[in-house]
C-alpha positions in Angstrom: 16.0 -24.6 -14.1 18.3 -21.7 -14.7 20.7 -22.8 -12.1 20.9 -26.4 -13.1 21.9 -25.3 -16.7 24.7 -23.0 -15.3 26.1 -25.8 -13.4 26.0 -28.2 -16.3 27.7 -25.2 -18.4 30.4 -25.1 -15.7 31.0 -28.9 -16.0 31.1 -28.9 -19.5 33.9 -26.4 -19.4 35.8 -29.2 -17.6 35.0 -32.1 -19.7 34.3 -30.6 -23.1 30.4 -31.8 -23.2 31.7 -35.3 -22.9 28.5 -37.2 -22.3 27.9 -40.8 -22.9 25.5 -42.0 -25.8 22.2 -44.5 -25.1 24.2 -47.0 -27.2 27.0 -47.1 -24.5 25.0 -47.1 -21.4 23.5 -50.0 -19.6 19.6 -48.4 -19.1 16.7 -49.9 -17.2 15.1 -52.6 -19.3 12.6 -51.0 -21.3 13.3 -47.7 -20.8 15.0 -45.1 -23.2 17.4 -42.3 -22.9 15.3 -39.1 -22.3 15.9 -36.6 -24.9 18.0 -34.6 -21.9 20.2 -37.2 -22.1 19.2 -38.5 -18.7 19.2 -42.4 -18.1 17.8 -44.4 -15.5 20.4 -46.6 -13.7 20.4 -49.6 -11.4 21.5 -48.2 -7.7 23.3 -51.9 -7.2 26.0 -50.7 -10.2 26.7 -47.5 -8.6 30.0 -46.8 -6.4 30.8 -43.7 -4.3 33.3 -41.4 -5.5 36.6 -42.5 -4.0 37.8 -38.8 -4.5 34.8 -37.2 -3.0 35.8 -33.7 -1.4 33.4 -33.9 1.4 34.3 -36.1 4.3 30.8 -35.5 6.4 27.1 -35.2 5.4 24.7 -33.8 7.5 22.4 -36.7 8.9 19.4 -34.4 9.6 19.6 -32.9 6.1 19.7 -36.2 4.6 17.0 -37.5 6.4 14.9 -34.5 5.0 16.3 -35.3 1.5 15.0 -38.7 2.1 11.3 -37.9 2.9 11.5 -35.5 0.0 12.4 -38.1 -2.6 9.9 -40.6 -1.2 7.0 -37.7 -2.0 8.7 -36.1 -5.1 11.2 -38.6 -6.6 14.7 -37.4 -7.7 14.2 -34.1 -9.2 17.8 -33.4 -10.3 19.8 -36.3 -11.7 23.0 -37.3 -10.4 26.3 -37.4 -12.7 28.0 -40.6 -13.2 31.0 -41.8 -14.5 31.3 -45.4 -16.3 34.1 -47.6 -15.0 33.1 -51.0 -16.4 30.4 -52.1 -18.8 27.8 -52.1 -16.0 29.3 -50.2 -13.2 29.6 -46.5 -12.5 30.9 -44.3 -9.8 29.5 -41.2 -8.6 31.0 -37.7 -9.8 28.5 -35.2 -8.2 25.0 -35.8 -6.3 26.2 -38.5 -3.9 24.1 -37.0 -1.3 21.0 -37.4 -3.6 22.4 -41.3 -4.0 22.3 -41.8 -0.4 19.0 -40.4 0.4 17.5 -42.4 -2.9 19.1 -45.5 -1.2 17.3 -44.9 1.9 14.2 -43.9 0.3 14.2 -47.5 -0.9 14.8 -46.7 -4.9 16.1 -49.3 -7.2 16.8 -46.7 -10.2 18.0 -43.3 -10.2 18.1 -40.9 -13.0 21.8 -39.9 -13.9 23.8 -38.1 -16.5 26.7 -40.2 -17.8 29.9 -38.6 -18.3 33.1 -40.0 -20.0 35.9 -38.8 -17.2 39.0 -39.6 -16.0 40.4 -39.2 -12.1 41.4 -35.7 -12.5 38.1 -34.6 -14.1 36.0 -36.5 -11.9 37.7 -34.7 -8.7 37.5 -31.7 -10.4 33.6 -31.8 -11.1 33.0 -33.2 -7.5 34.9 -30.5 -6.1 33.4 -27.4 -8.4 29.9 -28.6 -7.9 30.2 -28.7 -4.0 31.9 -25.2 -3.9 29.2 -24.1 -6.4 26.6 -25.4 -3.8 28.3 -24.3 -0.8 28.5 -27.6 0.6 32.0 -28.0 1.8 34.1 -26.4 4.8 36.7 -24.3 4.4 39.1 -27.1 5.6 37.6 -29.3 3.2 38.2 -26.9 0.4 41.6 -26.5 1.4 42.2 -30.3 1.4 40.9 -30.5 -1.8 43.0 -27.8 -3.3 46.1 -29.4 -2.0 45.3 -32.7 -3.4 44.9 -30.9 -6.8 48.4 -29.3 -6.2 49.9 -32.7 -5.0 48.4 -35.4 -6.7 47.3 -33.8 -9.9 50.0 -31.3 -10.4 47.9 -28.5 -10.6 49.2 -24.7 -9.9 47.3 -22.3 -8.0 46.7 -20.4 -11.1 45.0 -23.4 -12.7 42.9 -24.0 -9.5 41.8 -20.6 -9.6 40.7 -20.9 -13.1 39.0 -24.4 -12.6 36.9 -23.1 -9.5 36.2 -19.4 -10.6 38.1 -18.0 -7.6 41.0 -15.5 -7.9 44.6 -16.8 -6.9 44.9 -14.9 -3.6 41.6 -16.8 -2.5 43.0 -20.4 -3.5 46.2 -19.1 -1.5 44.1 -18.1 1.7 42.1 -21.8 1.8 45.7 -23.4 1.4 47.4 -21.3 4.3 44.7 -22.7 6.5 46.4 -26.4 6.4 49.5 -24.7 8.0 47.4 -24.5 11.3 47.6 -27.3 13.9 44.9 -29.9 14.0 42.8 -28.5 16.8 42.3 -24.9 15.2 41.3 -27.0 11.9 38.7 -28.8 13.6 37.0 -25.9 15.1 36.9 -24.6 11.4 35.3 -27.6 10.0 32.9 -27.9 13.3 31.8 -24.1 12.3 33.3 -23.2 15.7 35.4 -20.2 14.4 35.4 -18.9 10.7 38.0 -19.3 8.5 38.5 -15.6 8.8 39.3 -16.2 12.6 41.8 -19.3 11.7 43.6 -16.9 9.1 44.1 -14.4 11.7 45.8 -17.1 13.9 48.3 -18.6 11.3 50.7 -15.3 12.4 50.7 -16.8 16.2 53.9 -18.7 16.5 53.0 -19.7 20.2 50.9 -22.5 20.7 49.6 -21.4 24.1 48.7 -17.8 23.0 47.1 -19.2 19.9 44.8 -21.8 22.0 44.1 -18.9 24.5 42.8 -16.4 21.6 40.9 -19.3 20.1 39.2 -20.1 23.4 38.0 -16.5 23.6 36.9 -16.4 20.1 34.3 -19.0 21.0 33.6 -17.7 24.8 33.0 -14.1 23.9 31.9 -14.3 20.1 34.9 -12.0 18.8 35.0 -10.5 15.3 37.6 -11.3 13.1 38.5 -7.5 13.3 39.1 -8.0 17.1 41.0 -11.1 16.5 43.2 -9.6 14.3 43.7 -6.4 17.1 44.6 -8.8 19.6 47.1 -10.5 17.4 48.9 -7.5 16.5 49.1 -6.4 20.1 50.6 -10.1 20.9 53.0 -9.7 18.1 54.4 -6.1 19.3 54.8 -7.6 23.1 58.4 -7.9 24.1 59.8 -11.5 24.0 60.3 -11.8 27.3 56.6 -10.9 28.4 55.1 -14.0 26.3 54.3 -17.2 27.3 57.3 -19.5 27.9 56.7 -21.7 24.3 56.2 -25.5 24.7 58.9 -28.2 24.0 59.1 -29.3 20.7 57.5 -33.0 20.6 60.6 -35.6 20.3 60.6 -37.4 16.6 59.8 -40.7 18.3 56.4 -39.3 19.5 55.9 -37.5 16.1 56.3 -41.0 14.6 53.9 -42.6 16.7 51.4 -39.9 16.3 51.7 -40.2 12.3 51.0 -44.1 12.9 48.3 -43.9 15.1 46.5 -41.5 12.7 47.2 -43.6 9.7 46.0 -46.9 11.8 42.4 -45.4 12.6 42.1 -43.0 9.8 41.7 -39.9 11.8 44.0 -36.9 12.9 45.7 -37.8 16.3 47.7 -35.0 18.3 50.3 -35.9 20.7 51.2 -32.9 23.3 53.7 -33.1 26.4 55.6 -30.9 28.3 59.2 -30.5 29.6 58.4 -33.3 32.2 56.5 -35.5 30.1 53.2 -35.0 31.2 50.7 -34.7 28.2 47.9 -35.8 26.4 46.4 -37.8 23.2 43.8 -36.1 21.2 41.7 -38.2 18.6 39.5 -36.1 16.6 36.4 -37.3 15.0 33.2 -35.3 13.2 30.3 -37.7 14.0 29.0 -40.6 16.2 29.8 -42.9 13.0 33.4 -41.8 12.9 33.6 -42.5 16.9 32.0 -45.9 16.6 34.7 -46.6 13.7 37.6 -45.4 16.0 36.5 -47.6 19.0 36.1 -50.5 16.8 39.5 -50.1 15.5 40.9 -49.8 18.8 39.4 -52.9 20.1 
């Protein structure tokens, strides 16, 4: 209960306590808004959050939550914003919404907030960070979105999410890494600390080699940092020969394919023209969608 109040306080700091009133909400017929300000909303009138920071939901945990809801119901209401007279978008609680839908519920308890796109994205981001639901790359992408699309500064982001400036900056640095290493972080194959240590390696072959050793030998972050220091002090003529830069025509193709299928694509080739195309995906559903688009 205390945790719930603490989260609400954090969200109030973003929106200034701007809840909708009973008169402005289309509630379940015969129901009155509870004293707590919770409304019963028709599931058919709810849309997913288009700015949802999370790009993956753990299917096993989703099934567990569905079974819990079938037994206990929804313990904590979700939070919505109204986008039309009888239409709402999820600000926070999309996992609860999905599980409730799978459990066969027709109505779901919800707080209704007045929020614009910026506020909705902030609330979803803050809640997911507080619940530790986002992986480091999702957090970094969310911070970058606040910078690029909402024109926030790093200081403003730090204030909103309750982190210090250095922490926010360190997350953003992860986006400088190649797709293969970002994917390894998202899959929890290596930690964000390991990834940050790899940022300082310029040579791609060296970087990939160390990442392989991290996974095979379960290296600590300190061990990886020591390896990077030794590598940096090695004479240049003893280092692995760098791979040839990808020609602009292939970079453009890489970007176009990525946009077409909605997933990160990596094209690699050597001086002789031999190489590979890598398409990354997070789960079976994403893979199925990719295959359907390729057809």
